[in-house]
C-alpha positions in Angstrom: 0.0 0.0 0.0 1.2 3.5 -0.8 -0.4 5.0 2.4 -1.3 3.3 5.6 -3.4 5.6 7.9 -3.1 4.8 11.6 -6.1 6.8 12.8 -9.6 8.1 11.8 -8.3 11.6 11.4 -5.7 10.5 8.9 -8.2 8.5 7.0 -10.5 11.5 6.7 -7.6 13.7 5.6 -6.7 11.1 3.0 -10.3 11.0 1.7 -10.3 14.8 1.3 -7.2 14.5 -0.9 -8.8 11.8 -3.0 -11.9 14.1 -3.5 -9.7 16.8 -4.8 -7.9 14.4 -7.2 -11.2 13.1 -8.4 -12.4 16.7 -9.2 -9.2 17.3 -11.1 -9.7 14.1 -13.1 -13.2 15.1 -14.0 -12.0 18.5 -15.1 -9.2 17.0 -17.2 -11.7 14.5 -18.8 -14.2 17.3 -19.7 -11.3 19.3 -21.2 -10.3 16.2 -23.1 -13.8 15.7 -24.4 -13.9 19.4 -25.5 -10.5 19.1 -27.2 -11.6 15.8 -28.8 -14.6 17.5 -30.2 -12.5 20.3 -31.4 -10.1 17.9 -33.0 -12.9 16.1 -34.7 -14.3 19.4 -36.0 -10.8 20.3 -37.1 -10.3 17.0 -38.8 -13.6 17.4 -40.7 -12.8 21.0 -41.6 -9.3 20.1 -42.7 -10.5 17.1 -44.7 -13.2 19.3 -46.5 -10.7 22.0 -47.2 -8.2 19.6 -48.7 -11.0 18.0 -50.8 -12.1 21.4 -52.1 -8.5 22.6 -52.7 -7.7 19.4 -54.5 -10.8 19.7 -56.6 -9.9 23.3 -57.6 -6.3 22.3 -58.4 -7.7 19.6 -60.7 -10.0 22.1 -62.4 -7.1 24.5 -62.7 -4.9 21.9 -64.3 -7.7 21.0 -66.8 -8.1 24.8 -67.6 -4.4 25.1 -68.3 -4.5 22.2 -70.6 -7.6 23.6 -72.4 -6.0 27.0 -72.7 -2.9 25.6 -74.2 -5.0 23.7 -76.7 -7.0 26.8 -77.7 -3.8 28.7 -78.6 -4.0 27.0 -82.1 -0.3 26.8 -82.5 0.6 30.1 -81.0 3.5 29.7 -78.6 3.4 31.0 -75.1 5.6 33.9 -74.2 8.6 33.0 -71.9 6.9 34.7 -69.0 3.7 32.7 -69.6 5.6 29.4 -70.0 7.5 30.0 -66.8 4.3 30.8 -64.9 2.5 27.7 -66.2 5.5 25.6 -65.2 5.6 27.1 -61.7 1.9 26.4 -61.3 2.2 22.8 -62.2 5.2 22.3 -60.0 3.4 23.9 -57.1 0.4 21.8 -57.8 2.4 18.7 -57.7 4.1 19.8 -54.4 0.8 20.5 -52.9 -0.6 17.1 -53.9 2.3 15.5 -52.0 1.7 17.8 -49.0 -2.0 16.9 -49.0 -1.1 13.2 -49.0 1.1 13.7 -45.9 -1.6 15.7 -44.2 -4.2 13.1 -44.9 -2.0 10.6 -43.1 -3.0 12.3 -39.9 -6.7 12.8 -40.8 -9.5 10.3 -40.7 -10.3 8.7 -44.0 -12.9 6.2 -45.1 -11.8 2.6 -45.0 -11.3 0.6 -48.1 -13.6 -2.2 -49.2 -11.7 -4.9 -47.4 -11.5 -3.0 -44.1 -15.1 -2.1 -44.4 -16.1 -5.7 -44.9 -14.0 -6.9 -42.0 -14.2 -4.0 -39.4 -17.0 -1.8 -40.7 -16.8 1.9 -40.9 -14.3 2.3 -38.0 -11.7 5.1 -38.0 -8.3 3.3 -38.0 -6.2 6.4 -38.5 -3.6 7.1 -35.9 -3.2 10.7 -35.0 0.5 11.0 -34.2 3.8 9.9 -35.5 4.8 7.9 -32.4 1.6 5.8 -32.7 2.2 5.1 -36.3 5.8 4.0 -35.6 4.6 1.8 -32.7 1.9 0.2 -34.8 4.4 -0.6 -37.6 6.9 -1.9 -35.1 4.2 -4.1 -33.6 3.3 -5.3 -37.1 6.9 -6.3 -37.8 7.2 -8.1 -34.4 4.0 -9.9 -35.1 5.4 -11.2 -38.4 8.6 -12.3 -36.8 6.9 -14.3 -34.0 4.5 -16.0 -36.4 7.2 -16.6 -38.9 9.3 -18.5 -36.3 6.2 -20.5 -35.2 5.4 -21.3 -38.8 8.9 -22.3 -39.5 9.0 -24.7 -36.6 5.5 -26.0 -37.4 6.3 -26.7 -41.0 9.6 -28.4 -40.1 7.8 -30.6 -37.7 5.1 -31.6 -40.2 7.7 -32.1 -43.0 10.3 -34.2 -41.2 9.0 -35.4 -37.8 5.2 -36.2 -37.9 2.8 -36.8 -40.7 -0.7 -36.5 -39.4 -3.7 -35.0 -41.3 -5.0 -33.4 -38.1 -1.6 -31.7 -37.5 -1.6 -30.6 -41.1 -5.0 -29.1 -40.7 -4.0 -27.2 -37.6 -1.0 -25.8 -39.5 -3.1 -24.8 -42.5 -5.6 -23.1 -40.2 -2.7 -21.2 -38.6 -1.7 -20.0 -42.1 -5.2 -18.9 -43.0 -5.4 -16.9 -39.7 -1.9 -15.5 -40.1 -2.4 -14.2 -43.7 -5.9 -12.8 -42.9 -4.5 -10.9 -39.9 -1.6 -9.6 -42.1 -4.0 -8.3 -44.7 -6.0 -6.4 -42.1 -2.9 -4.9 -40.4 -1.4 -3.9 -43.7 -4.6 -2.2 -44.8 -4.5 -0.2 -41.5 -0.9 0.7 -42.1 -1.7 1.9 -45.6 -4.5 4.1 -44.2 -1.8 5.6 -41.9 0.5 6.5 -44.7 2.7 3.4 -45.0 4.1 2.8 -48.5 3.4 -0.9 -48.7 3.4 -2.1 -52.2 0.2 -3.4 -53.7 1.8 -6.6 -54.9 2.8 -7.4 -51.3 -0.8 -7.1 -50.1 -2.0 -9.1 -53.1 0.4 -11.8 -52.4 -1.1 -12.2 -48.9 -4.6 -12.4 -50.3 -3.5 -15.2 -52.6 -1.7 -16.9 -49.7 -4.9 -16.7 -47.7 -6.9 -18.4 -50.5 -4.3 -21.1 -51.0 -4.1 -21.8 -47.3 -7.8 -22.2 -47.3 -7.6 -24.7 -50.2 -5.0 -26.8 -48.3 -7.2 -26.6 -45.2 -10.2 -28.1 -47.0 -8.3 -30.5 -49.2 -9.4 -34.0 -48.3 -6.9 -36.7 -47.5 -5.8 -38.7 -50.5 -3.0 -39.6 -52.8 -2.9 -36.2 -54.5 -2.8 -34.5 -51.2 0.2 -36.6 -50.1 2.0 -36.0 -53.3 1.6 -32.2 -53.0 2.0 -32.1 -49.2 5.8 -32.3 -49.1 6.3 -29.7 -51.8 3.9 -27.3 -50.0 5.6 -27.8 -46.6 9.1 -27.2 -48.2 7.8 -24.0 -49.8 6.5 -22.9 -46.4 9.9 -23.6 -44.8 11.6 -21.5 -47.5 9.0 -18.7 -47.2 9.4 -18.5 -43.5 13.1 -18.3 -43.8 12.8 -15.4 -46.3 10.4 -13.5 -44.2 12.7 -13.9 -41.2 15.4 -12.2 -43.1 13.0 -9.5 -44.3 12.1 -8.7 -40.7 15.7 -7.6 -40.0 15.7 -5.6 -43.1 12.5 -3.7 -42.3 13.4 -3.3 -38.7 16.7 -1.7 -39.7 14.9 0.7 -42.0 12.6 1.6 -39.3 15.5 2.3 -36.9 17.2 4.5 -39.3 14.0 6.4 -39.9 13.5 7.2 -36.3 17.2 7.9 -35.6 18.2 9.9 -38.6 15.0 11.2 -40.1 15.8 9.5 -43.5 13.2 7.9 -45.7 12.9 4.5 -47.3 10.2 2.9 -49.6 9.2 0.6 -46.8 9.1 3.2 -44.1 6.2 5.5 -43.0 5.8 8.8 -44.7 6.6 11.8 -42.5 6.4 15.5 -42.8 9.5 16.9 -44.6 11.9 19.0 -42.6 13.0 22.3 -44.0 16.6 21.6 -43.1 18.2 18.3 -43.9 21.4 17.1 -42.2 23.5 14.2 -43.6 26.5 12.6 -42.0 28.5 9.5 -42.6 27.3 6.5 -40.6 30.8 5.9 -39.3 34.2 7.5 -39.4 37.1 5.1 -38.8 40.6 6.1 -37.6 43.7 4.6 -36.1 44.5 5.1 -32.5 46.6 8.3 -32.1 45.6 9.8 -35.5 43.3 12.7 -36.1 39.6 12.0 -37.0 37.7 14.3 -39.3 33.9 14.1 -39.0 32.0 16.0 -41.7 28.4 17.3 -41.3 26.6 18.5 -44.4 23.3 20.4 -44.3 20.8 21.7 -46.8 17.6 23.9 -46.7 14.8 22.4 -48.8 13.2 25.8 -49.5 15.6 28.1 -51.1 13.3 31.1 -50.8 13.3 31.0 -47.0 17.0 30.7 -46.1 17.7 31.7 -42.5 19.6 34.8 -41.6 22.1 32.8 -39.6 22.7 29.2 -38.6 23.8 27.7 -35.3 25.9 24.6 -35.0 26.2 22.4 -31.9 28.3 19.3 -31.6 27.3 16.7 -29.0 28.8 13.5 -27.8 27.1 10.6 -26.1 28.3 9.4 -22.8 29.7 5.8 -23.0 27.8 4.7 -19.9 24.6 6.6 -19.5 24.2 7.5 -23.3 23.3 11.0 -22.2 24.3 13.9 -24.5 27.0 16.3 -23.7 27.8 19.3 -25.8 31.4 19.8 -26.7 31.3 22.7 -29.3 29.1 25.6 -30.2 29.2 27.8 -33.3 26.9 30.8 -34.3 27.5 34.0 -36.1 29.2 35.5 -33.0 30.7 32.6 -31.0 33.0 29.7 -32.0 34.0 28.0 -28.8 34.7 24.6 -27.3 32.9 23.8 -24.1 35.2 23.8 -21.1 35.6 20.9 -18.7 35.2 18.0 -21.2 37.8 15.6 -22.3 37.6 17.0 -25.8 38.2 20.7 -24.9 41.9 20.8 -26.0 41.6 18.2 -28.8 38.8 19.4 -31.1 38.6 22.0 -33.8 35.5 22.9 -35.9 35.5 24.3 -39.4 32.3 25.8 -41.0 31.4 26.8 -44.6 28.1 27.5 -46.4 27.0 23.9 -46.7 29.0 21.9 -44.2 30.8 21.9 -40.9 33.6 19.6 -39.9 34.7 18.4 -36.5 38.4 17.4 -36.1 39.4 15.3 -33.1 43.2 15.2 -32.6 45.1 12.4 -30.9 42.2 10.0 -30.9 41.9 7.8 -27.8 40.1 4.6 -27.2 37.5 6.4 -25.1 36.6 8.5 -28.2 34.7 5.6 -29.8 31.2 6.9 -29.4 28.5 8.8 -31.3 29.2 12.4 -32.3 26.0 14.4 -33.0 25.9 17.4 -35.3 22.9 19.7 -34.7 22.0 22.4 -37.3 19.5 25.1 -36.2 18.2 27.5 -38.9 15.8 29.1 -36.5 12.7 29.8 -38.6 13.9 27.3 -41.2 13.8 24.5 -38.7 16.4 22.4 -36.9 17.7 19.0 -37.6 20.5 16.8 -36.4 22.4 13.7 -37.4 25.1 11.6 -35.9 28.3 9.7 -36.8 29.9 6.8 -35.0 33.6 7.3 -34.4 35.4 4.0 -34.5 39.0 3.6 -33.2 41.3 0.9 -34.3 44.6 -0.4 -33.0 46.1 -3.4 -34.8 47.3 -6.2 -32.4 50.8 -7.5 -32.2 51.9 -10.5 -34.3 50.3 -13.7 -33.1 52.4 -16.0 -30.9 51.6 -19.7 -31.2 52.8 -22.5 -29.0 52.1 -26.2 -29.4 51.9 -28.7 -26.5 55.2 -30.5 -25.9 53.7 -33.7 -24.5 52.4 -36.3 -26.9 48.7 -36.6 -27.6 47.0 -40.0 -27.7 44.5 -40.8 -30.4 42.7 -42.9 -27.8 41.6 -39.9 -25.8 37.8 -39.7 -25.7 37.6 -35.9 -25.6 39.4 -33.3 -27.6 42.9 -32.7 -26.2 44.7 -29.4 -26.1 46.9 -29.0 -29.1 48.2 -25.4 -29.2 47.5 -21.9 -27.9 47.6 -18.7 -29.9 47.8 -15.2 -28.4 47.5 -11.7 -30.0 48.1 -8.8 -27.6 47.2 -5.2 -27.5 44.6 -4.7 -30.2 41.3 -2.8 -30.5 38.6 -3.7 -31.0 38.7 -7.4 -30.1 40.5 -9.5 -32.6 39.3 -12.9 -33.7 41.4 -16.0 -33.9 40.7 -18.8 -36.4 42.5 -22.1 -36.4 43.8 -24.0 -39.4 45.1 -27.5 -40.0 47.3 -27.8 -43.0 45.9 -24.5 -44.4 42.3 -25.8 -44.0 40.1 -24.0 -41.5 38.9 -25.9 -38.4 35.2 -25.5 -37.6 34.2 -26.1 -34.0 32.2 -29.2 -33.6 31.1 -31.2 -30.5 33.5 -34.0 -29.6 35.9 -33.1 -32.3 37.0 -29.5 -32.4 36.7 -27.1 -29.5 38.1 -23.5 -29.3 38.3 -21.7 -26.0 38.8 -17.9 -26.3 39.7 -15.6 -23.4 39.8 -11.8 -23.8 41.8 -9.7 -21.4 41.5 -5.9 -21.0 44.9 -4.5 -20.5 45.5 -1.4 -18.3 45.8 0.7 -21.5 42.3 -0.3 -22.5 43.5 -2.5 -25.4 42.4 -6.1 -25.7 44.5 -9.2 -25.6 43.0 -12.4 -26.9 44.2 -15.9 -26.1 42.7 -18.9 -28.0 43.2 -22.5 -27.1 42.6 -25.2 -29.6 41.3 -28.5 -28.4 41.3 -31.2 -31.1 40.6 -34.9 -31.2 43.6 -36.1 -33.1 43.7 -39.0 -35.5 46.6 -41.0 -36.8 46.4 -39.2 -40.1 47.3 -36.0 -38.2 50.8 -37.2 -37.3 52.4 -34.9 -40.0 49.8 -32.2 -39.7 50.7 -28.5 -39.1 48.5 -26.3 -37.0 48.4 -22.5 -37.3 46.2 -19.7 -36.2 45.1 -16.6 -38.1 44.3 -13.4 -36.3 41.7 -11.2 -38.1 41.1 -7.7 -36.9 39.4 -4.5 -38.1 41.2 -1.6 -39.5 39.7 1.5 -41.2 37.6 0.4 -44.1 39.1 -3.2 -44.1 39.6 -6.4 -42.3 43.2 -7.6 -42.1 44.5 -11.0 -41.2 47.9 -12.1 -39.9 48.9 -15.8 -39.9 51.1 -17.3 -37.3 53.9 -19.8 -37.8 52.9 -23.5 -38.1 53.5 -25.9 -35.3 53.4 -29.7 -35.3 52.4 -31.9 -32.4 53.5 -35.3 -31.3 50.7 -37.8 -31.7 50.7 -41.2 -30.0 48.9 -43.9 -31.8 49.0 -47.7 -31.7 50.4 -49.7 -34.5 48.1 -50.9 -37.2 50.7 -52.6 -39.3 53.9 -54.5 -38.5 56.6 -55.2 -41.1 59.6 -57.5 -40.7 62.4 -57.5 -43.3 66.0 -58.6 -43.8 68.2 -55.7 -43.7 71.5 -57.5 -44.3 73.1 -59.1 -46.1 71.7 -58.1 -49.5 70.9 -60.8 -52.0 71.1 -64.5 -51.2 72.2 -65.9 -47.9 74.8 -68.6 -47.5 75.9 -70.6 -44.5 78.3 -68.6 -42.3 76.7 -65.2 -43.0 75.4 -62.9 -40.2 71.8 -62.0 -40.8 70.1 -58.8 -39.5 66.3 -58.8 -39.3 64.6 -55.5 -38.5 61.0 -55.1 -37.4 59.0 -51.9 -37.7 55.5 -50.9 -36.7 53.6 -47.7 -37.8 52.8 -46.8 -34.2 54.2 -43.9 -32.3 56.1 -44.3 -30.1 57.6 -47.4 -31.7 56.4 -50.5 -29.8 58.7 -53.1 -28.3 58.7 -56.3 -30.3 59.0 -60.0 -29.4 60.8 -62.2 -32.0 60.0 -65.9 -32.6 60.6 -68.6 -35.1 58.2 -71.2 -36.3 59.3 -74.7 -35.5 58.0 -78.0 -36.8 54.4 -78.8 -36.1 53.6 -75.1 -35.6 55.5 -74.6 -32.4 57.0 -71.2 -31.7 60.5 -70.6 -30.4 61.1 -67.3 -28.7 64.3 -65.5 -29.7 66.5 -63.0 -27.9 66.6 -59.6 -29.7 67.9 -56.1 -29.2 64.9 -53.8 -29.5 63.5 -54.1 -33.0 66.6 -55.9 -34.4 67.3 -59.6 -34.4 70.9 -60.7 -35.1 71.6 -64.3 -36.4 75.3 -65.0 -36.2 76.9 -67.5 -38.6 73.7 -69.0 -39.9 73.4 -72.5 -41.1 70.8 -74.4 -43.0 69.2 -75.3 -39.6 68.4 -71.6 -39.2 66.1 -71.4 -42.2 62.4 -71.0 -41.7 59.6 -68.5 -40.9 60.5 -65.7 -38.5 57.9 -63.5 -36.8 57.9 -60.2 -34.8 55.0 -59.1 -32.6 54.4 -55.9 -30.5 54.2 -56.7 -26.9 50.9 -54.9 -26.5 49.2 -56.6 -29.4 48.5 -60.2 -30.3 46.8 -59.5 -33.6 49.6 -57.7 -35.4 52.7 -59.5 -36.6 55.3 -59.3 -39.3 56.8 -62.4 -41.0 59.7 -63.1 -43.2 60.9 -66.4 -44.7 64.6 -66.9 -44.2 66.3 -69.2 -46.8 69.9 -70.2 -46.1 71.8 -71.6 -49.1 74.5 -74.2 -48.7 77.1 -76.2 -50.6 78.5 -79.4 -49.1 82.1 -80.4 -49.6 82.8 -82.0 -53.0 82.9 -85.8 -53.1 85.2 -87.2 -55.8 84.9 -90.8 -57.0 87.3 -92.5 -57.0 88.7 -91.0 -53.8 92.1 -89.3 -53.4 94.4 -91.5 -55.6 93.7 -94.0 -58.4 96.2 -96.3 -60.1 95.7 -97.3 -63.7 97.8 -98.9 -66.4 99.1 -97.3 -69.4 96.5 -97.3 -72.2 93.5 -97.8 -69.9 90.4 -95.5 -69.6 89.1 -93.9 -66.3 85.9 -92.0 -65.5 85.9 -89.8 -62.4 83.0 -87.9 -60.9 82.7 -84.9 -58.6 79.5 -84.0 -56.8 78.5 -81.5 -54.1 75.1 -81.2 -52.5 73.7 -77.7 -52.8 70.4 -75.8 -52.4 71.1 -74.0 -55.7 72.2 -75.0 -59.1 75.9 -75.7 -59.3 78.7 -75.6 -62.0 81.7 -78.0 -62.0 85.1 -77.6 -63.8 88.2 -79.9 -63.7 91.7 -78.4 -63.6 95.2 -79.9 -63.9 98.3 -77.8 -63.4 96.1 -74.6 -63.3 94.6 -75.4 -66.8 91.0 -76.4 -67.3 90.7 -79.9 -68.7 87.0 -80.6 -68.4 83.6 -79.2 -67.6 80.8 -81.0 -65.8 80.7 -83.3 -62.9 82.3 -86.2 -64.8 85.9 -86.4 -66.1 86.8 -89.1 -68.7 90.4 -90.1 -69.2 91.0 -92.3 -72.3 94.2 -94.2 -73.4 96.2 -93.1 -70.4 99.8 -92.2 -70.9 102.5 -91.1 -68.4 101.4 -87.5 -69.2 98.0 -88.4 -67.9 99.4 -89.0 -64.4 99.1 -86.1 -61.9 96.6 -84.4 -59.7 93.2 -83.4 -61.0 91.2 -80.8 -59.1 87.4 -80.3 -59.5 86.0 -76.9 -58.6 82.2 -76.7 -57.7 80.7 -73.2 -57.7 77.2 -71.7 -57.5 76.6 -69.2 -60.3 73.8 -67.4 -58.4 76.1 -67.1 -55.3 79.7 -66.7 -56.5 81.1 -66.7 -53.0 79.8 -70.2 -52.4 82.3 -72.8 -53.8 84.1 -76.0 -52.9 86.7 -78.3 -54.4 88.0 -81.9 -54.4 90.9 -83.7 -56.1 92.1 -87.0 -57.3 95.7 -88.2 -57.9 96.1 -90.4 -61.0 99.0 -92.8 -61.0 99.8 -94.6 -64.4 101.6 -98.0 -64.1 103.7 -99.3 -67.0 107.1 -100.4 -68.3 109.9 -97.9 -68.4 110.1 -95.6 -71.5 113.2 -93.7 -72.2 112.8 -90.1 -73.1 113.6 -89.5 -76.8 113.0 -91.6 -79.9 116.6 -92.7 -80.7 117.7 -96.2 -79.5 121.3 -95.7 -80.6 123.3 -92.5 -80.3 126.7 -91.9 -82.1 129.1 -89.3 -80.7 132.6 -88.0 -81.6 134.8 -86.6 -78.9 138.4 -85.4 -78.7 140.7 -87.9 -77.2 141.4 -87.2 -73.6 138.3 -85.2 -73.0 135.5 -85.8 -70.5 131.9 -86.4 -71.8 128.6 -86.2 -69.8 126.0 -88.8 -70.8 122.3 -88.3 -69.7 119.6 -90.9 -69.6 116.0 -90.3 -68.4 113.2 -92.9 -68.3 109.5 -92.7 -67.4 107.4 -95.4 -65.8 105.7 -96.5 -62.6 107.0 -97.8 -60.3 109.9 -95.5 -60.9 112.4 -97.3 -63.1 116.0 -97.9 -62.0 118.8 -96.9 -64.4 121.9 -99.0 -64.9 124.9 -98.0 -67.0 126.9 -100.6 -68.9 130.3 -99.6 -70.3 132.3 -101.5 -72.9 136.1 -101.1 -72.7 136.4 -100.2 -69.0 136.6 -96.4 -69.3 136.9 -94.0 -66.4 133.4 -92.9 -65.4 131.4 -91.6 -62.4 127.7 -90.7 -61.9 127.3 -87.0 -61.3 123.5 -86.8 -61.1 120.8 -89.2 -60.0 117.1 -88.1 -59.7 114.1 -90.2 -59.1 110.4 -89.4 -58.9 107.0 -91.3 -58.9 107.0 -91.6 -62.7 110.5 -90.7 -63.9 114.2 -91.4 -63.2 117.2 -89.5 -64.5 120.9 -90.3 -64.3 123.9 -88.3 -65.6 127.5 -89.9 -65.8 130.8 -88.3 -66.7 133.1 -90.5 -68.9 136.8 -89.9 -69.7 137.3 -90.4 -73.5 140.6 -92.3 -73.8 139.5 -94.5 -76.6 136.4 -95.6 -78.5 133.7 -96.5 -76.0 130.4 -98.3 -76.1 127.9 -97.4 -73.4 124.4 -98.8 -72.7 121.7 -97.2 -70.5 119.2 -99.8 -69.1 116.0 -98.6 -67.4 113.9 -101.3 -65.8 111.1 -102.0 -63.3 108.8 -104.9 -62.6 106.8 -104.3 -65.7 109.7 -104.4 -68.2 112.9 -102.5 -69.4 114.1 -100.1 -72.1 117.7 -99.7 -73.4 119.6 -97.0 -75.2 123.1 -97.4 -76.7 125.8 -94.7 -77.0 128.8 -95.2 -79.4 131.6 -92.7 -78.7 134.5 -92.4 -81.1 137.7 -90.8 -79.8 139.3 -88.3 -82.2 143.0 -87.6 -81.7 144.3 -83.9 -81.6 146.6 -82.7 -84.5 149.6 -80.5 -83.4 152.6 -78.8 -85.4 156.4 -79.5 -84.7 157.8 -76.2 -85.9 158.9 -73.9 -83.1 157.6 -70.4 -82.9 158.0 -67.5 -80.8 155.5 -66.4 -78.3 154.5 -63.4 -80.4 154.0 -65.6 -83.4 152.2 -68.1 -81.3 149.8 -65.5 -80.1 149.1 -64.4 -83.7 148.6 -68.0 -84.7 146.2 -68.6 -81.8 144.2 -65.5 -82.8 144.1 -66.6 -86.5 142.9 -70.1 -85.4 140.4 -68.9 -82.8 138.6 -66.4 -85.0 137.7 -68.9 -87.7 136.7 -71.4 -85.0 134.4 -68.9 -83.4 132.8 -68.1 -86.7 132.4 -71.8 -87.4 130.9 -72.4 -84.0 128.4 -69.6 -84.5 127.3 -71.1 -87.8 127.1 -74.6 -86.3 125.2 -73.3 -83.2 122.6 -71.7 -85.5 122.2 -74.9 -87.5 121.8 -76.9 -84.3 119.2 -74.5 -82.9 117.3 -74.7 -86.1 117.3 -78.5 -86.2 116.3 -78.6 -82.5 113.3 -76.5 -83.2 112.4 -78.8 -86.0 112.7 -81.8 -83.7 115.4 -83.5 -85.7 118.0 -83.8 -83.0 117.1 -86.6 -80.5 117.2 -86.3 -76.8 119.9 -87.9 -74.7 122.9 -86.8 -76.7 125.8 -86.6 -74.3 128.1 -83.7 -74.1 130.1 -81.9 -71.7 127.7 -80.4 -69.2 127.9 -78.3 -66.1 125.5 -79.9 -63.7 126.1 -77.6 -60.8 122.5 -76.3 -61.1 119.4 -78.4 -61.7 117.5 -75.4 -63.0 119.7 -75.3 -66.1 118.6 -78.8 -67.1 115.1 -77.6 -67.8 116.0 -76.1 -71.2 118.4 -76.6 -74.1 121.6 -74.6 -73.9 124.6 -74.2 -76.3 127.7 -73.8 -74.1 131.1 -72.7 -75.5 133.8 -73.6 -72.9 137.5 -72.5 -73.1 139.5 -74.9 -70.8 143.2 -74.9 -69.9 144.9 -78.3 -69.5 147.1 -78.7 -66.5 149.5 -80.9 -68.4 150.0 -78.5 -71.3 150.9 -74.8 -71.2 148.1 -73.7 -73.5 145.2 -75.6 -74.8 142.2 -74.3 -76.6 139.2 -76.5 -76.3 135.9 -75.9 -77.8 133.0 -78.0 -76.4 129.7 -78.2 -78.0 127.1 -79.5 -75.6 123.6 -80.2 -76.5 121.3 -81.5 -73.8 117.7 -82.3 -74.6 115.7 -82.6 -71.5 112.1 -84.0 -71.8 109.7 -81.3 -70.7 107.5 -84.0 -69.2 110.1 -85.3 -66.9 109.8 -85.2 -63.1 112.5 -82.7 -62.6 111.2 -80.5 -65.4 107.8 -80.5 -63.8 
């Protein structure tokens, strides 16, 4: 209760006050009724006057047309033409003025309103009521549009009931009928609603009625979905239209401007226009122009006053900051703009300059122009201040992020400091924008107001990572407003460590490359695509499916000096998974030692045949070759020896190799021994030799055979001899004797073993030396020796050449004895021609020329 009396006297006093108030209300109501009657009379009087004036203007226009037609081609004078043009322009202006006046006068309703409401005055008498009614009309459309949108969505996608459809169609009929009534009332109050818009609502009312009365059937169901889809679309369009019309209405009320969808108002005689916004950087100077114009040039004011106001940021109250008239031009004292503003004025505009703009200057600046009798008007401009933020700083999380996390995990933070107004941060993954979505992408943004008034923004990206994001780069983009533009700055990209289980395991042989042989060291490496890399267990499949665990070093398995027993299937498995595994088949190639048949040594008789084989077990295809003395004598694993001779004897080596694996090879050997009777080297069975009497002659005899033959020398005539060389091998024997030639000698060389014997005979004829009995001096003797030696040397040269030629042709048999120096066995391996000058101890001077030819069989044991 507003008053609580505590006694009777107070109640009586209160009743007396109420009686006075009641009398005052009655007086006010009587005055209202009187004024209302006066208003009604004024309305009628004004309406009649307008009707009469409009009728007279129409008659005057018709008279002007008729007068111009009666001139019969005579042109009007310039004065007359100007007068007629002025009359017509004024008539048109008055017609517009009458229309604006009639907006505030009662008028008869149209046919539709008369049918619905009857002859009721629906004209609103003041501008505020008109605005309120139009605003209510727009809100009514908005509310019903949202309801119809939800209703049509429910009928289209959620429920399909004929009763629900009927309720929706009835709502449409009621909605469009109400719209037509309200729009007719708005038109009566001066709204410029287009006729097609009202007609569209009439048609919609009719169609909604058709849908309401359409019986259930196949055709109805076929058309139903299309109709509901159209209603969804129409509701969405009308929702957008509401914001358009409400914006127009706001501008009309705030700025006094017109739009074809706004209500018609009385034109002001002074018009002020300003920019909607003026944008400037923090610390710069802002220039706010204000342009004005007087609509009637014949009634320009004598002077104009200008006032600049600013709205308070908190209370939105107006505060004057500058005043200009014909005498004064001053800034109001005591404001924060007193020392920072300047105003310039000309005939059609004024301009306010704000220096060193601050963040607190972002507000509405109002320019008021007062033309006194010409009217007053004002407009406003919003000053906007901008301060670009610092470059964004991005930081990714250092710890690894698991893909098994159920909720999005923090990935990175991005911060942009000291900007105005608030900057926006947008996140990118590999240059593609990330859109927040529940359970996948979440962005938390925190704004901080610094002490300077600037904003710092910090954005945290929470993202549910996937395995595919292991190489992804995340970056943030800061977008901020600047004068007349939007700028963006992109940060550096950061990656994050993502932990994910392995989905694939691979096992491969890293070394050695190529085929594996026994004795190699094998390195097996296992790798999984998980992060971090899992720990692996290695195993080997044994017979009957059994598994043998193997010791390994991390993801590496080393097999030292593998053998064929190490071949098989190897596996690796992560310790935390039993479903994943990697496998590799290990093949170890081998080559067994060569087996030669017959083994080691084989004896055969001269003239016999022998077949030897060489085999080596291998996992790959092999190649076999036979060698003797370093020379290849056969290819293949079989060696055939036919018609054996003593040259056949010796060691045969078989080399077994693997062409696909050259480092894999082996060898075996067989020693062939050929048994037979001795055979002297050389084809001659009897050798004839001439030697100077008293000389010493070396005779050589070499025989082949197995067992090694023994050599026996038989001399005829009992000469002086001694054996200077005796050599014996497995298949050959050689003997050299030195014989003193004192007379003709017959010598036999007998080589024998248990299989037989072979003999060679030497016939040596002693040739006496011829000497002269005439004495001569030593000088003459020297000359004689020179004369004798020179021809001998020439003869020996010719003879040596002939012997060498015959030896090459093979016409000189082996075994010819001669004087030989046997101090070195190496000299017996080749044929030499030796010229020896020997002094006899029994004579003072003796020139001896020895021709020694020794033929040594190249196949002899010593020669080998």
